[in-house]
C-alpha positions in Angstrom: 11.7 6.9 -24.0 8.0 6.4 -24.8 6.0 4.5 -22.2 2.7 2.6 -22.2 2.2 2.0 -18.5 2.9 3.2 -15.0 2.8 1.0 -11.9 2.4 2.7 -8.5 3.1 1.6 -4.9 0.5 2.8 -2.4 2.0 3.4 1.1 4.4 6.3 1.1 3.7 6.9 -2.6 0.1 7.8 -3.1 -1.2 7.3 0.5 0.0 8.2 4.0 -1.5 8.0 7.4 -2.0 11.4 9.0 0.4 11.8 12.0 -2.1 14.2 13.6 -4.6 11.4 14.0 -4.0 9.6 17.3 -2.2 6.3 17.0 -4.6 3.6 16.0 -3.0 1.0 18.3 -3.6 3.2 21.4 -7.2 3.9 20.5 -8.0 0.3 19.8 -6.3 -0.8 23.0 -8.2 1.8 25.0 -11.5 0.7 23.5 -10.7 -2.9 24.2 -9.5 -2.1 27.7 -6.0 -3.5 27.4 -2.5 -2.2 27.6 -1.5 -0.6 24.3 2.1 -2.1 24.3 0.8 -5.6 24.7 -1.9 -4.9 22.2 0.5 -3.6 19.5 2.8 -6.7 20.0 -0.1 -9.1 19.5 -1.8 -7.1 16.7 1.4 -7.0 14.6 2.2 -10.7 15.2 0.2 -12.0 12.2 0.8 -9.2 9.7 2.9 -11.2 7.3 0.5 -14.2 6.8 -2.4 -11.7 6.7 -0.6 -9.6 4.1 0.0 -12.6 1.8 -3.4 -14.2 2.1 -2.2 -17.1 4.2 -4.5 -16.0 7.0 -8.0 -14.6 6.8 -8.9 -11.3 8.4 -11.5 -12.9 10.7 -9.0 -15.4 12.0 -6.5 -12.7 12.7 -9.0 -10.6 14.7 -10.0 -13.7 16.6 -6.3 -14.6 17.4 -5.7 -11.1 18.7 -8.7 -11.2 21.0 -7.9 -14.7 22.3 -4.2 -13.7 22.9 -5.4 -10.7 25.0 -7.8 -12.9 27.0 -10.9 -11.3 25.6 -14.1 -12.7 24.2 -13.3 -13.9 20.6 -16.8 -14.7 19.4 -17.9 -13.9 15.8 -19.6 -10.6 16.9 -16.6 -9.5 18.7 -14.3 -10.3 15.8 -16.6 -8.3 13.4 -16.7 -5.4 15.8 -12.9 -5.4 16.0 -12.6 -5.4 12.2 -15.1 -2.5 11.9 -13.1 -0.6 14.5 -9.8 -1.0 12.6 -11.5 0.1 9.4 -13.0 3.2 11.0 -9.7 4.3 12.5 -7.6 3.6 9.4 -10.1 5.4 7.1 -9.8 8.4 9.4 -6.0 8.4 9.2 -5.5 7.5 5.5 -4.9 10.6 3.3 -3.8 11.1 -0.3 -0.5 12.9 -1.0 -1.0 16.2 -2.8 -1.8 15.8 -6.5 -2.4 12.1 -6.3 -5.8 12.0 -8.0 -4.9 14.7 -10.5 -1.8 13.0 -11.6 -3.6 9.6 -12.1 -6.3 11.3 -14.1 -3.9 13.0 -16.4 -1.9 9.8 -17.0 -5.1 8.0 -17.9 -6.2 10.8 -20.2 -2.8 10.4 -21.9 -3.7 6.8 -22.6 -1.3 5.2 -20.2 -2.2 1.9 -18.5 -2.1 2.3 -14.8 -1.5 -0.4 -12.1 -1.4 -0.4 -8.3 1.0 -2.9 -6.7 1.0 -2.9 -2.9 1.8 -5.0 0.2 -1.2 -4.6 2.4 -3.8 -6.3 4.7 -7.4 -6.8 3.6 -8.7 -3.7 5.4 -7.0 -1.6 2.8 -9.2 -2.8 -0.1 -12.2 -0.8 1.3 -9.9 2.2 2.2 -8.7 2.5 -1.4 -12.3 2.7 -2.6 -13.0 5.3 0.1 -10.1 7.4 -1.2 -11.4 7.3 -4.7 -8.4 5.5 -6.1 -9.6 2.1 -7.4 -11.5 3.3 -10.5 -8.4 5.2 -11.8 -6.3 2.0 -12.2 -6.6 -0.6 -15.0 -5.4 -3.2 -12.4 -5.1 -3.2 -8.6 -3.0 -5.9 -7.1 -3.1 -6.3 -3.3 -0.7 -8.7 -1.8 -3.4 -10.1 0.5 -5.4 -11.1 -2.6 -2.6 -12.3 -4.8 -0.9 -14.6 -2.3 2.5 -12.9 -2.8 4.2 -9.7 -1.9 7.1 -7.4 -2.8 10.0 -8.0 -3.3 8.8 -11.2 -5.0 9.5 -10.7 -8.8 6.4 -12.7 -9.7 4.3 -9.9 -8.1 5.8 -7.4 -10.4 5.4 -9.7 -13.4 1.8 -10.2 -12.6 1.2 -6.4 -12.5 2.9 -6.0 -15.9 0.7 -8.8 -17.3 -2.5 -7.3 -15.9 -1.9 -3.8 -17.4 -0.6 -5.3 -20.7 2.8 -3.7 -20.8 6.5 -4.8 -20.9 9.2 -3.8 -18.4 10.9 -1.5 -20.9 7.7 0.4 -21.6 6.7 0.7 -17.9 7.5 3.2 -15.2 7.5 2.1 -11.6 6.9 4.7 -8.9 7.5 4.0 -5.2 9.0 5.2 -1.9 11.5 2.3 -2.0 10.1 0.0 0.7 10.5 -3.8 0.4 13.3 -3.3 -2.2 10.6 -2.4 -4.8 12.8 0.0 -6.7 15.7 -2.3 -6.9 13.6 -5.1 -8.2 11.8 -2.8 -10.7 15.2 -1.6 -12.0 16.6 -5.1 -12.2 13.7 -6.5 -14.3 14.0 -3.5 -16.7 11.4 -1.0 -15.6 12.2 2.7 -15.3 12.2 3.1 -11.5 11.2 6.5 -10.0 11.9 7.1 -6.3 9.3 9.5 -4.8 11.0 11.2 -1.9 8.1 13.1 -0.2 7.8 11.1 3.0 8.6 13.0 6.2 12.2 12.3 7.4 10.9 11.0 10.7 9.0 8.2 8.9 11.6 7.4 6.3 13.3 4.0 6.7 16.5 4.6 4.8 16.9 5.4 1.1 16.7 3.0 -1.8 20.1 2.2 -3.5 19.1 1.6 -7.1 16.7 3.7 -9.1 16.6 5.8 -12.3 14.9 9.0 -11.3 14.1 10.8 -8.1 11.1 13.2 -7.6 9.9 15.1 -4.6 6.3 15.4 -5.6 3.9 13.3 -7.7 3.4 16.2 -10.1 7.1 15.9 -11.1 6.3 12.5 -12.6 4.3 14.0 -15.5 7.3 15.4 -17.5 9.1 12.1 -17.2 6.2 10.0 -18.7 5.5 10.4 -22.4 3.0 8.0 -24.0 
């Protein structure tokens, strides 16, 4: 099969959060002077609306501070946002070979897309990691107003990179039923199985290929 495009997931596929970096929830809770269990519960409460653009980042930080009984003024909300960005940037790492594989695929003339469910803070982290310029299209759920497994999200990515399902490879770790949906709409789905077993949340049920490292993708993709 000759392909013209490759769409990648982000979390668990190209990027992971270093387990050696102290848990961000604990650090943020400590800096705010609150119990880390209570903080984690409140902090995770608004993830879904934040991830699909139904809530702005500033509103989310304000909600968390108010729920914890803390000062929720504009300066405090901005400081909270800066704190999360700092900690996530410290923890976010690229899987081995990520940049090299993306560069090689681009050099081969393939159109590359990034399709990910994420909150707004990740837009800046992607730039920090040097990923954004390697893609022809970057679709973040928080910007697009929809998230995986919504088929429209996949269709939008295909449209943005100018390819059809049959001519496109989808690479992901299987979260949010992404590989099942990619397979059902006609893409060649590739399950990347390089996440530590302690972090893996089950295995996807429907995919075409399985690889254990990003470098193993190259022989599968011929432009």
